[in-house]
A tleap script that builds the chain and sets N, CA, C and O, in Angstrom:
source leaprc.protein.ff14SB
mol = sequence {
  NMET THR GLN GLN PHE HIE LEU PRO ILE THR
  PRO PRO PRO PRO GLU LEU VAL LEU GLN TRP
  ILE GLY GLU PHE TYR GLY CYS THR ALA GLY
  GLY ASP PRO SER ASP SER GLU ARG PHE LEU
  THR THR ARG ALA ALA GLN TRP GLY ALA ASP
  GLN GLU LEU GLU ALA CYS CYS GLU TRP PHE
  VAL ARG ASP TRP THR ASP VAL GLU THR ALA
  ASP ALA LEU ARG ASP ALA ARG ARG PRO GLU
  PRO GLN SER LEU LYS GLU GLN ALA LEU ASP
  VAL LEU LYS ASP LEU SER ASN GLY ILE GLU
  THR ALA ASP SER TRP ALA LEU ILE GLN SER
  ALA LEU GLU GLN LEU ASP CASP
}
set mol.1.N position { -5.867 4.871 36.873 }
set mol.1.CA position { -4.486 5.079 37.242 }
set mol.1.C position { -3.643 5.143 35.982 }
set mol.1.O position { -2.878 4.218 35.711 }
set mol.2.N position { -3.761 6.194 35.218 }
set mol.2.CA position { -3.042 6.361 33.962 }
set mol.2.C position { -1.718 7.061 34.222 }
set mol.2.O position { -1.671 8.074 34.920 }
set mol.3.N position { -0.648 6.522 33.663 }
set mol.3.CA position { 0.664 7.136 33.789 }
set mol.3.C position { 0.677 8.413 32.957 }
set mol.3.O position { 0.064 8.465 31.891 }
set mol.4.N position { 1.373 9.445 33.437 }
set mol.4.CA position { 1.406 10.722 32.752 }
set mol.4.C position { 2.561 10.833 31.763 }
set mol.4.O position { 2.531 11.704 30.894 }
set mol.5.N position { 3.575 9.979 31.869 }
set mol.5.CA position { 4.687 10.043 30.940 }
set mol.5.C position { 4.497 8.975 29.872 }
set mol.5.O position { 3.837 7.961 30.100 }
set mol.6.N position { 5.072 9.212 28.730 }
set mol.6.CA position { 4.943 8.267 27.624 }
set mol.6.C position { 6.307 8.030 27.019 }
set mol.6.O position { 7.074 8.965 26.785 }
set mol.7.N position { 6.592 6.801 26.778 }
set mol.7.CA position { 7.812 6.470 26.078 }
set mol.7.C position { 7.602 6.685 24.591 }
set mol.7.O position { 6.484 6.547 24.095 }
set mol.8.N position { 8.662 7.022 23.881 }
set mol.8.CA position { 8.498 7.081 22.441 }
set mol.8.C position { 8.105 5.694 21.926 }
set mol.8.O position { 8.719 4.689 22.286 }
set mol.9.N position { 7.113 5.657 21.110 }
set mol.9.CA position { 6.706 4.384 20.531 }
set mol.9.C position { 7.059 4.391 19.062 }
set mol.9.O position { 7.365 5.435 18.486 }
set mol.10.N position { 7.015 3.230 18.468 }
set mol.10.CA position { 7.235 3.136 17.037 }
set mol.10.C position { 6.007 3.715 16.351 }
set mol.10.O position { 4.906 3.182 16.495 }
set mol.11.N position { 6.184 4.792 15.611 }
set mol.11.CA position { 5.016 5.385 14.959 }
set mol.11.C position { 4.498 4.461 13.863 }
set mol.11.O position { 5.225 3.598 13.370 }
set mol.12.N position { 3.244 4.647 13.491 }
set mol.12.CA position { 2.722 3.859 12.372 }
set mol.12.C position { 3.580 4.115 11.131 }
set mol.12.O position { 4.081 5.224 10.945 }
set mol.13.N position { 3.752 3.097 10.283 }
set mol.13.CA position { 4.556 3.311 9.073 }
set mol.13.C position { 3.917 4.368 8.179 }
set mol.13.O position { 2.694 4.515 8.159 }
set mol.14.N position { 4.751 5.109 7.434 }
set mol.14.CA position { 4.231 6.186 6.579 }
set mol.14.C position { 3.103 5.727 5.655 }
set mol.14.O position { 2.149 6.468 5.417 }
set mol.15.N position { 3.216 4.498 5.132 }
set mol.15.CA position { 2.175 4.004 4.225 }
set mol.15.C position { 0.818 3.918 4.930 }
set mol.15.O position { -0.219 4.224 4.342 }
set mol.16.N position { 0.843 3.497 6.198 }
set mol.16.CA position { -0.391 3.388 6.958 }
set mol.16.C position { -0.952 4.771 7.296 }
set mol.16.O position { -2.162 4.990 7.248 }
set mol.17.N position { -0.059 5.694 7.635 }
set mol.17.CA position { -0.495 7.075 7.900 }
set mol.17.C position { -1.185 7.640 6.661 }
set mol.17.O position { -2.259 8.234 6.754 }
set mol.18.N position { -0.557 7.448 5.503 }
set mol.18.CA position { -1.150 7.946 4.254 }
set mol.18.C position { -2.479 7.258 3.960 }
set mol.18.O position { -3.413 7.896 3.474 }
set mol.19.N position { -2.571 5.965 4.251 }
set mol.19.CA position { -3.828 5.246 4.041 }
set mol.19.C position { -4.928 5.835 4.921 }
set mol.19.O position { -6.041 6.069 4.450 }
set mol.20.N position { -4.622 6.074 6.197 }
set mol.20.CA position { -5.618 6.639 7.114 }
set mol.20.C position { -6.047 8.038 6.681 }
set mol.20.O position { -7.227 8.380 6.742 }
set mol.21.N position { -5.076 8.844 6.242 }
set mol.21.CA position { -5.403 10.201 5.790 }
set mol.21.C position { -6.283 10.137 4.556 }
set mol.21.O position { -7.257 10.880 4.430 }
set mol.22.N position { -5.928 9.237 3.645 }
set mol.22.CA position { -6.741 9.070 2.442 }
set mol.22.C position { -8.151 8.617 2.777 }
set mol.22.O position { -9.115 9.102 2.185 }
set mol.23.N position { -8.283 7.690 3.723 }
set mol.23.CA position { -9.617 7.229 4.138 }
set mol.23.C position { -10.399 8.366 4.799 }
set mol.23.O position { -11.605 8.498 4.590 }
set mol.24.N position { -9.704 9.188 5.599 }
set mol.24.CA position { -10.372 10.298 6.282 }
set mol.24.C position { -10.900 11.324 5.274 }
set mol.24.O position { -12.038 11.784 5.375 }
set mol.25.N position { -10.060 11.669 4.311 }
set mol.25.CA position { -10.447 12.685 3.339 }
set mol.25.C position { -11.191 12.096 2.143 }
set mol.25.O position { -11.669 12.839 1.285 }
set mol.26.N position { -11.291 10.774 2.080 }
set mol.26.CA position { -11.988 10.140 0.976 }
set mol.26.C position { -11.230 10.217 -0.333 }
set mol.26.O position { -11.824 10.346 -1.403 }
set mol.27.N position { -9.922 10.136 -0.239 }
set mol.27.CA position { -9.104 10.202 -1.445 }
set mol.27.C position { -7.885 9.317 -1.269 }
set mol.27.O position { -7.684 8.720 -0.211 }
set mol.28.N position { -7.085 9.240 -2.299 }
set mol.28.CA position { -5.838 8.495 -2.220 }
set mol.28.C position { -4.733 9.480 -1.898 }
set mol.28.O position { -4.461 10.405 -2.663 }
set mol.29.N position { -4.103 9.269 -0.763 }
set mol.29.CA position { -3.006 10.155 -0.364 }
set mol.29.C position { -1.720 9.649 -0.987 }
set mol.29.O position { -1.538 8.444 -1.163 }
set mol.30.N position { -0.842 10.560 -1.314 }
set mol.30.CA position { 0.441 10.180 -1.892 }
set mol.30.C position { 1.566 10.940 -1.227 }
set mol.30.O position { 1.322 11.862 -0.449 }
set mol.31.N position { 2.789 10.563 -1.524 }
set mol.31.CA position { 3.940 11.255 -0.956 }
set mol.31.C position { 4.229 10.804 0.461 }
set mol.31.O position { 3.848 9.710 0.878 }
set mol.32.N position { 4.908 11.667 1.188 }
set mol.32.CA position { 5.250 11.380 2.577 }
set mol.32.C position { 4.275 12.092 3.507 }
set mol.32.O position { 3.834 13.204 3.215 }
set mol.33.N position { 3.936 11.449 4.634 }
set mol.33.CA position { 3.076 12.147 5.595 }
set mol.33.C position { 3.829 13.344 6.184 }
set mol.33.O position { 5.050 13.312 6.333 }
set mol.34.N position { 3.084 14.389 6.513 }
set mol.34.CA position { 3.699 15.577 7.109 }
set mol.34.C position { 4.056 15.302 8.564 }
set mol.34.O position { 3.633 14.300 9.141 }
set mol.35.N position { 4.833 16.197 9.145 }
set mol.35.CA position { 5.197 16.059 10.560 }
set mol.35.C position { 3.953 16.056 11.441 }
set mol.35.O position { 3.870 15.280 12.393 }
set mol.36.N position { 2.990 16.912 11.133 }
set mol.36.CA position { 1.774 16.969 11.952 }
set mol.36.C position { 0.956 15.689 11.806 }
set mol.36.O position { 0.357 15.222 12.775 }
set mol.37.N position { 0.928 15.124 10.611 }
set mol.37.CA position { 0.211 13.858 10.415 }
set mol.37.C position { 0.891 12.723 11.169 }
set mol.37.O position { 0.224 11.892 11.784 }
set mol.38.N position { 2.219 12.690 11.121 }
set mol.38.CA position { 2.958 11.673 11.885 }
set mol.38.C position { 2.738 11.860 13.377 }
set mol.38.O position { 2.547 10.887 14.107 }
set mol.39.N position { 2.765 13.115 13.834 }
set mol.39.CA position { 2.566 13.408 15.252 }
set mol.39.C position { 1.191 12.925 15.717 }
set mol.39.O position { 1.079 12.239 16.733 }
set mol.40.N position { 0.148 13.287 14.970 }
set mol.40.CA position { -1.207 12.912 15.380 }
set mol.40.C position { -1.429 11.409 15.357 }
set mol.40.O position { -2.060 10.864 16.263 }
set mol.41.N position { -0.923 10.737 14.344 }
set mol.41.CA position { -1.129 9.287 14.292 }
set mol.41.C position { -0.314 8.574 15.369 }
set mol.41.O position { -0.762 7.567 15.917 }
set mol.42.N position { 0.872 9.084 15.674 }
set mol.42.CA position { 1.678 8.483 16.742 }
set mol.42.C position { 1.008 8.694 18.090 }
set mol.42.O position { 0.964 7.778 18.911 }
set mol.43.N position { 0.484 9.898 18.327 }
set mol.43.CA position { -0.233 10.155 19.589 }
set mol.43.C position { -1.475 9.279 19.690 }
set mol.43.O position { -1.793 8.783 20.771 }
set mol.44.N position { -2.178 9.083 18.586 }
set mol.44.CA position { -3.361 8.214 18.600 }
set mol.44.C position { -2.961 6.777 18.915 }
set mol.44.O position { -3.644 6.090 19.675 }
set mol.45.N position { -1.855 6.323 18.329 }
set mol.45.CA position { -1.379 4.966 18.610 }
set mol.45.C position { -0.983 4.835 20.078 }
set mol.45.O position { -1.271 3.818 20.708 }
set mol.46.N position { -0.321 5.859 20.628 }
set mol.46.CA position { 0.072 5.835 22.045 }
set mol.46.C position { -1.158 5.796 22.941 }
set mol.46.O position { -1.196 5.038 23.910 }
set mol.47.N position { -2.162 6.606 22.626 }
set mol.47.CA position { -3.392 6.632 23.412 }
set mol.47.C position { -4.052 5.250 23.401 }
set mol.47.O position { -4.475 4.749 24.443 }
set mol.48.N position { -4.137 4.643 22.223 }
set mol.48.CA position { -4.734 3.312 22.118 }
set mol.48.C position { -3.954 2.279 22.919 }
set mol.48.O position { -4.544 1.427 23.584 }
set mol.49.N position { -2.617 2.355 22.854 }
set mol.49.CA position { -1.790 1.418 23.617 }
set mol.49.C position { -1.973 1.631 25.116 }
set mol.49.O position { -2.032 0.667 25.879 }
set mol.50.N position { -2.061 2.893 25.539 }
set mol.50.CA position { -2.286 3.187 26.959 }
set mol.50.C position { -3.637 2.658 27.431 }
set mol.50.O position { -3.743 2.116 28.531 }
set mol.51.N position { -4.670 2.815 26.600 }
set mol.51.CA position { -6.000 2.318 26.959 }
set mol.51.C position { -5.994 0.801 27.100 }
set mol.51.O position { -6.587 0.256 28.031 }
set mol.52.N position { -5.322 0.119 26.171 }
set mol.52.CA position { -5.244 -1.342 26.221 }
set mol.52.C position { -4.482 -1.808 27.456 }
set mol.52.O position { -4.891 -2.762 28.118 }
set mol.53.N position { -3.373 -1.135 27.769 }
set mol.53.CA position { -2.603 -1.495 28.952 }
set mol.53.C position { -3.457 -1.342 30.209 }
set mol.53.O position { -3.479 -2.234 31.057 }
set mol.54.N position { -4.155 -0.223 30.332 }
set mol.54.CA position { -4.989 -0.004 31.519 }
set mol.54.C position { -6.117 -1.026 31.602 }
set mol.54.O position { -6.464 -1.472 32.695 }
set mol.55.N position { -6.694 -1.402 30.465 }
set mol.55.CA position { -7.741 -2.426 30.462 }
set mol.55.C position { -7.188 -3.765 30.945 }
set mol.55.O position { -7.849 -4.475 31.704 }
set mol.56.N position { -5.979 -4.108 30.506 }
set mol.56.CA position { -5.347 -5.361 30.954 }
set mol.56.C position { -5.066 -5.315 32.448 }
set mol.56.O position { -5.311 -6.294 33.152 }
set mol.57.N position { -4.560 -4.196 32.937 }
set mol.57.CA position { -4.268 -4.068 34.369 }
set mol.57.C position { -5.550 -4.150 35.189 }
set mol.57.O position { -5.575 -4.799 36.235 }
set mol.58.N position { -6.611 -3.500 34.726 }
set mol.58.CA position { -7.893 -3.577 35.430 }
set mol.58.C position { -8.420 -5.005 35.460 }
set mol.58.O position { -9.038 -5.412 36.443 }
set mol.59.N position { -8.184 -5.776 34.392 }
set mol.59.CA position { -8.628 -7.163 34.348 }
set mol.59.C position { -7.929 -7.990 35.423 }
set mol.59.O position { -8.564 -8.796 36.103 }
set mol.60.N position { -6.623 -7.791 35.575 }
set mol.60.CA position { -5.904 -8.501 36.630 }
set mol.60.C position { -6.500 -8.201 38.000 }
set mol.60.O position { -6.685 -9.104 38.816 }
set mol.61.N position { -6.797 -6.943 38.243 }
set mol.61.CA position { -7.312 -6.550 39.552 }
set mol.61.C position { -8.752 -7.034 39.727 }
set mol.61.O position { -9.105 -7.554 40.786 }
set mol.62.N position { -9.573 -6.869 38.709 }
set mol.62.CA position { -10.988 -7.230 38.807 }
set mol.62.C position { -11.186 -8.744 38.901 }
set mol.62.O position { -11.892 -9.221 39.788 }
set mol.63.N position { -10.574 -9.492 38.002 }
set mol.63.CA position { -10.831 -10.930 37.936 }
set mol.63.C position { -9.923 -11.760 38.831 }
set mol.63.O position { -10.279 -12.877 39.207 }
set mol.64.N position { -8.768 -11.234 39.171 }
set mol.64.CA position { -7.825 -12.036 39.952 }
set mol.64.C position { -7.431 -11.365 41.259 }
set mol.64.O position { -6.697 -11.948 42.057 }
set mol.65.N position { -7.905 -10.159 41.486 }
set mol.65.CA position { -7.502 -9.371 42.657 }
set mol.65.C position { -5.980 -9.387 42.787 }
set mol.65.O position { -5.429 -9.585 43.870 }
set mol.66.N position { -5.329 -9.175 41.662 }
set mol.66.CA position { -3.881 -9.294 41.578 }
set mol.66.C position { -3.271 -7.926 41.271 }
set mol.66.O position { -2.836 -7.663 40.149 }
set mol.67.N position { -3.249 -7.074 42.272 }
set mol.67.CA position { -2.738 -5.721 42.105 }
set mol.67.C position { -1.240 -5.753 41.784 }
set mol.67.O position { -0.755 -4.947 40.990 }
set mol.68.N position { -0.513 -6.686 42.402 }
set mol.68.CA position { 0.936 -6.749 42.185 }
set mol.68.C position { 1.269 -7.037 40.721 }
set mol.68.O position { 2.164 -6.411 40.153 }
set mol.69.N position { 0.551 -7.984 40.110 }
set mol.69.CA position { 0.810 -8.305 38.704 }
set mol.69.C position { 0.429 -7.135 37.814 }
set mol.69.O position { 1.134 -6.829 36.852 }
set mol.70.N position { -0.679 -6.481 38.128 }
set mol.70.CA position { -1.090 -5.311 37.340 }
set mol.70.C position { -0.028 -4.221 37.419 }
set mol.70.O position { 0.323 -3.620 36.404 }
set mol.71.N position { 0.482 -3.964 38.619 }
set mol.71.CA position { 1.524 -2.946 38.775 }
set mol.71.C position { 2.810 -3.352 38.059 }
set mol.71.O position { 3.474 -2.516 37.446 }
set mol.72.N position { 3.160 -4.643 38.138 }
set mol.72.CA position { 4.370 -5.126 37.462 }
set mol.72.C position { 4.226 -5.006 35.941 }
set mol.72.O position { 5.174 -4.631 35.251 }
set mol.73.N position { 3.042 -5.325 35.430 }
set mol.73.CA position { 2.791 -5.198 33.995 }
set mol.73.C position { 2.902 -3.743 33.560 }
set mol.73.O position { 3.538 -3.436 32.551 }
set mol.74.N position { 2.289 -2.860 34.315 }
set mol.74.CA position { 2.335 -1.427 33.982 }
set mol.74.C position { 3.777 -0.924 34.019 }
set mol.74.O position { 4.199 -0.185 33.129 }
set mol.75.N position { 4.532 -1.320 35.044 }
set mol.75.CA position { 5.930 -0.882 35.151 }
set mol.75.C position { 6.783 -1.434 34.010 }
set mol.75.O position { 7.669 -0.747 33.502 }
set mol.76.N position { 6.508 -2.679 33.611 }
set mol.76.CA position { 7.281 -3.288 32.530 }
set mol.76.C position { 6.968 -2.640 31.184 }
set mol.76.O position { 7.865 -2.458 30.360 }
set mol.77.N position { 5.710 -2.293 30.958 }
set mol.77.CA position { 5.305 -1.741 29.661 }
set mol.77.C position { 5.460 -0.231 29.572 }
set mol.77.O position { 5.532 0.313 28.471 }
set mol.78.N position { 5.513 0.459 30.710 }
set mol.78.CA position { 5.691 1.914 30.722 }
set mol.78.C position { 6.737 2.301 31.756 }
set mol.78.O position { 6.440 3.024 32.707 }
set mol.79.N position { 7.977 1.813 31.567 }
set mol.79.CA position { 9.017 2.162 32.539 }
set mol.79.C position { 9.346 3.649 32.464 }
set mol.79.O position { 9.178 4.289 31.425 }
set mol.80.N position { 9.810 4.176 33.573 }
set mol.80.CA position { 10.229 5.575 33.558 }
set mol.80.C position { 11.479 5.687 32.697 }
set mol.80.O position { 12.367 4.838 32.777 }
set mol.81.N position { 11.553 6.726 31.878 }
set mol.81.CA position { 12.738 6.887 31.026 }
set mol.81.C position { 13.992 7.093 31.882 }
set mol.81.O position { 13.933 7.646 32.980 }
set mol.82.N position { 15.116 6.637 31.352 }
set mol.82.CA position { 16.379 6.814 32.056 }
set mol.82.C position { 16.738 8.286 32.133 }
set mol.82.O position { 16.471 9.055 31.210 }
set mol.83.N position { 17.347 8.667 33.246 }
set mol.83.CA position { 17.861 10.030 33.369 }
set mol.83.C position { 19.076 10.178 32.455 }
set mol.83.O position { 19.637 9.189 31.985 }
set mol.84.N position { 19.469 11.412 32.215 }
set mol.84.CA position { 20.648 11.681 31.396 }
set mol.84.C position { 21.878 11.052 32.043 }
set mol.84.O position { 22.747 10.524 31.349 }
set mol.85.N position { 21.954 11.107 33.375 }
set mol.85.CA position { 23.068 10.499 34.107 }
set mol.85.C position { 23.108 8.984 33.857 }
set mol.85.O position { 24.170 8.431 33.574 }
set mol.86.N position { 21.954 8.318 33.961 }
set mol.86.CA position { 21.896 6.869 33.736 }
set mol.86.C position { 22.282 6.521 32.297 }
set mol.86.O position { 22.990 5.543 32.055 }
set mol.87.N position { 21.812 7.327 31.350 }
set mol.87.CA position { 22.165 7.085 29.951 }
set mol.87.C position { 23.670 7.231 29.739 }
set mol.87.O position { 24.289 6.420 29.049 }
set mol.88.N position { 24.257 8.275 30.340 }
set mol.88.CA position { 25.693 8.513 30.189 }
set mol.88.C position { 26.496 7.375 30.817 }
set mol.88.O position { 27.512 6.956 30.263 }
set mol.89.N position { 26.051 6.875 31.964 }
set mol.89.CA position { 26.750 5.751 32.589 }
set mol.89.C position { 26.688 4.504 31.706 }
set mol.89.O position { 27.677 3.782 31.583 }
set mol.90.N position { 25.531 4.251 31.093 }
set mol.90.CA position { 25.406 3.118 30.176 }
set mol.90.C position { 26.337 3.273 28.974 }
set mol.90.O position { 26.984 2.313 28.556 }
set mol.91.N position { 26.402 4.491 28.421 }
set mol.91.CA position { 27.281 4.758 27.284 }
set mol.91.C position { 28.743 4.565 27.690 }
set mol.91.O position { 29.540 4.011 26.933 }
set mol.92.N position { 29.084 5.031 28.899 }
set mol.92.CA position { 30.451 4.865 29.383 }
set mol.92.C position { 30.814 3.389 29.519 }
set mol.92.O position { 31.927 2.985 29.181 }
set mol.93.N position { 29.871 2.582 30.016 }
set mol.93.CA position { 30.099 1.131 30.098 }
set mol.93.C position { 30.312 0.550 28.698 }
set mol.93.O position { 31.208 -0.266 28.482 }
set mol.94.N position { 29.475 0.984 27.756 }
set mol.94.CA position { 29.632 0.504 26.381 }
set mol.94.C position { 31.005 0.883 25.823 }
set mol.94.O position { 31.684 0.064 25.204 }
set mol.95.N position { 31.404 2.146 26.053 }
set mol.95.CA position { 32.701 2.599 25.543 }
set mol.95.C position { 33.841 1.786 26.149 }
set mol.95.O position { 34.812 1.464 25.463 }
set mol.96.N position { 33.722 1.454 27.435 }
set mol.96.CA position { 34.789 0.661 28.070 }
set mol.96.C position { 34.855 -0.751 27.496 }
set mol.96.O position { 35.869 -1.435 27.636 }
set mol.97.N position { 33.772 -1.187 26.850 }
set mol.97.CA position { 33.736 -2.498 26.192 }
set mol.97.C position { 33.969 -2.394 24.688 }
set mol.97.O position { 33.779 -3.362 23.952 }
set mol.98.N position { 34.383 -1.204 24.240 }
set mol.98.CA position { 34.694 -1.028 22.826 }
set mol.98.C position { 33.485 -0.768 21.943 }
set mol.98.O position { 33.579 -0.868 20.719 }
set mol.99.N position { 32.351 -0.436 22.548 }
set mol.99.CA position { 31.141 -0.185 21.769 }
set mol.99.C position { 30.891 1.322 21.741 }
set mol.99.O position { 30.623 1.939 22.772 }
set mol.100.N position { 30.983 1.897 20.556 }
set mol.100.CA position { 30.793 3.341 20.402 }
set mol.100.C position { 29.739 3.596 19.336 }
set mol.100.O position { 29.764 2.998 18.261 }
set mol.101.N position { 28.806 4.500 19.654 }
set mol.101.CA position { 27.805 4.907 18.677 }
set mol.101.C position { 28.099 6.331 18.236 }
set mol.101.O position { 28.987 6.986 18.782 }
set mol.102.N position { 27.369 6.800 17.266 }
set mol.102.CA position { 27.606 8.138 16.713 }
set mol.102.C position { 27.428 9.233 17.769 }
set mol.102.O position { 28.091 10.268 17.700 }
set mol.103.N position { 26.543 9.018 18.738 }
set mol.103.CA position { 26.281 10.071 19.721 }
set mol.103.C position { 26.809 9.759 21.117 }
set mol.103.O position { 26.410 10.411 22.082 }
set mol.104.N position { 27.699 8.775 21.243 }
set mol.104.CA position { 28.225 8.392 22.558 }
set mol.104.C position { 28.837 9.576 23.296 }
set mol.104.O position { 28.471 9.867 24.435 }
set mol.105.N position { 29.766 10.252 22.643 }
set mol.105.CA position { 30.483 11.335 23.317 }
set mol.105.C position { 29.587 12.548 23.544 }
set mol.105.O position { 29.740 13.243 24.548 }
set mol.106.N position { 28.659 12.812 22.635 }
set mol.106.CA position { 27.739 13.939 22.803 }
set mol.106.C position { 26.845 13.727 24.021 }
set mol.106.O position { 26.551 14.671 24.754 }
set mol.107.N position { 26.417 12.486 24.234 }
set mol.107.CA position { 25.567 12.195 25.382 }
set mol.107.C position { 26.342 12.379 26.689 }
set mol.107.O position { 25.823 12.954 27.646 }
set mol.108.N position { 27.576 11.892 26.725 }
set mol.108.CA position { 28.398 12.079 27.921 }
set mol.108.C position { 28.661 13.561 28.158 }
set mol.108.O position { 28.620 14.024 29.297 }
set mol.109.N position { 28.933 14.306 27.090 }
set mol.109.CA position { 29.163 15.743 27.229 }
set mol.109.C position { 27.911 16.441 27.773 }
set mol.109.O position { 28.019 17.314 28.634 }
set mol.110.N position { 26.741 16.068 27.286 }
set mol.110.CA position { 25.498 16.667 27.783 }
set mol.110.C position { 25.311 16.393 29.269 }
set mol.110.O position { 24.885 17.273 30.017 }
set mol.111.N position { 25.626 15.184 29.693 }
set mol.111.CA position { 25.496 14.836 31.104 }
set mol.111.C position { 26.466 15.632 31.953 }
set mol.111.O position { 26.107 16.109 33.029 }
set mol.112.N position { 27.697 15.779 31.475 }
set mol.112.CA position { 28.689 16.555 32.236 }
set mol.112.C position { 28.312 18.021 32.316 }
set mol.112.O position { 28.566 18.671 33.330 }
set mol.113.N position { 27.708 18.553 31.260 }
set mol.113.CA position { 27.306 19.968 31.265 }
set mol.113.C position { 26.191 20.236 32.274 }
set mol.113.O position { 25.987 21.378 32.685 }
set mol.114.N position { 25.469 19.188 32.674 }
set mol.114.CA position { 24.405 19.339 33.652 }
set mol.114.C position { 24.937 19.471 35.089 }
set mol.114.O position { 24.221 19.912 35.988 }
set mol.115.N position { 26.205 19.080 35.287 }
set mol.115.CA position { 26.787 19.120 36.624 }
set mol.115.C position { 27.039 20.555 37.073 }
set mol.115.O position { 27.390 21.421 36.272 }
set mol.116.N position { 26.855 20.786 38.364 }
set mol.116.CA position { 27.210 22.097 38.926 }
set mol.116.C position { 28.732 22.220 38.993 }
set mol.116.O position { 29.445 21.233 39.172 }
set mol.117.N position { 29.207 23.447 38.844 }
set mol.117.CA position { 30.651 23.668 38.931 }
set mol.117.C position { 31.130 23.597 40.362 }
set mol.117.O position { 32.322 23.759 40.623 }
savepdb mol mol.pdb
quit
């Protein structure tokens, strides 16, 4: 029961990406990792995290017959991303409390542009 959507995760730090690339090619990597290297290492990290989550959920079901806890764990660790509408409402609440970020108004504008005339 693998979820098909993935939340953005914290990618491996550039130093670690370079270390892995250097180990793969048998050399010392230098500079900044490329976009493709960051993409592949982040996807690998996501895959590993997904495998670990599913193993933990299976353990709850297998050893404890606790489907509810497994489902709650999966939902907590892989929540569905907020819709643009939900994000805009959160930003609007923040703005009403005096909290403004660099993209507050752009996010609200994007949400409004999605509305039918």
